[in-house]
N, C-alpha and C positions, 0 to 999 in steps of 0.2 A: 553474422548475426550474434554469435557468441562474443565477438570483440565489442560489439555495441553494448551488450549486456554488462560485460566486465567494466567497460568505460564509465558506466553509470555510478560506480563506487557507492554501493548501497550500505557500506559499513561506516557511515558517518554517525556521530552521536545523535541520539534521539532529541528532537526539538522541544525539550521540557520548558524552556523559557517561554516559547510561543504558546505552548498548550496551557501553561499557567495563566498567561495573559488572556487567552481565549476563554478559559473557565471564569476568569474575573470579569471580562467584558460582556459575557453572555450568561451570567449567573442566573438571570431570570428565565432563560430558555433551556438550561441544562438541569435535568432532574438530579436529585440527590444520589440516585442509584447509578447514574451515568458516570463513566470514567473514560474520558477520551484517550488518555494515555494507554490504558489497557486495551481499548478497542483498536486503536491505531497499531499497537504492538501486535495484536493478534492478526490483523489484516496484513501488515507488512512482513511479519515472520512467515506467513503462509507463502508469500511471494518469494522470500529468501529460501524457504524450504524447497520449493519447486525448482528454483535456480540451482540449488545444490545437487538435486537429482540430475539436472541437465549437465552441469559441469563435471560430474563423475561418470557421465556416459550412461546413466540409468534412467533416462526419461520414460522408458516403458514401464518402470516401476512406480511412477507417480500415482498415488491413490486418486481415484476418480473424484472423491469429495474435495480434494485440494484443487483439482482442475476446475471443478464446478464453481468454486469460490472466485476464480479468476474472471468469471463471466460478468461480474458486477464490480463497479467502482466502490470505494470506501463509502461514499455518500449513499449509494444504493443499498449496501449491506447495513449500514448504521444510519437509518433515516432520521433518527433523532438529532443528528448533526447537519441535516440538509440546509438549515438556515445559514450555516457557515460557508457554504460553497460560493456564495456571491461576495463574501468578505475575505476570502482566503488570501488575497494579495496584500492584505494589511499585516500579515504575519510572515515575513520573508523566509525565516528558517523553516517554518512549517510548509510554506508554499513550495520551496525548493525541494524538500524531501518528498512531498506529495507528488509533484511533477515527475521526479525521478522514479518513484515507485509505479506511477501510471505508465510511464514509458516502458519500464521493465515488464509490467503486466502485459502490455500490448506486444512487446517483442517476444515474450514467452509464448503468447498465443500464436504469433506468426511462426516461431520456431517449431512448435508442436504440430501446427498445420502442415508446414513444409516437410517435416519428418514423416508424417503420416502418408504423404503422397507416394 
């Protein structure tokens, strides 16, 4: 399971080009106070943070709040972007990163579950 997590290569550059295009394409649906880059960064860094605990052999030290965040996808946490979920394939860089992080999120859940047995 750890090998699968490492193989995901979550250290790719942030998909700024696609998020800029998303903000332009959906400017009528994105509020002025919304910042998809910051929201994605927050969500993805939580996943990276949990992974770092696991890779250092300290999964028992993961704060419960971080684990709780894993229970929902990005679009569940940040419902203001839910309209984007059906159009995600139009933004290949964003889509690729989103799918990798969703796989990581699910693998982390599996790892933590199996570790608790």
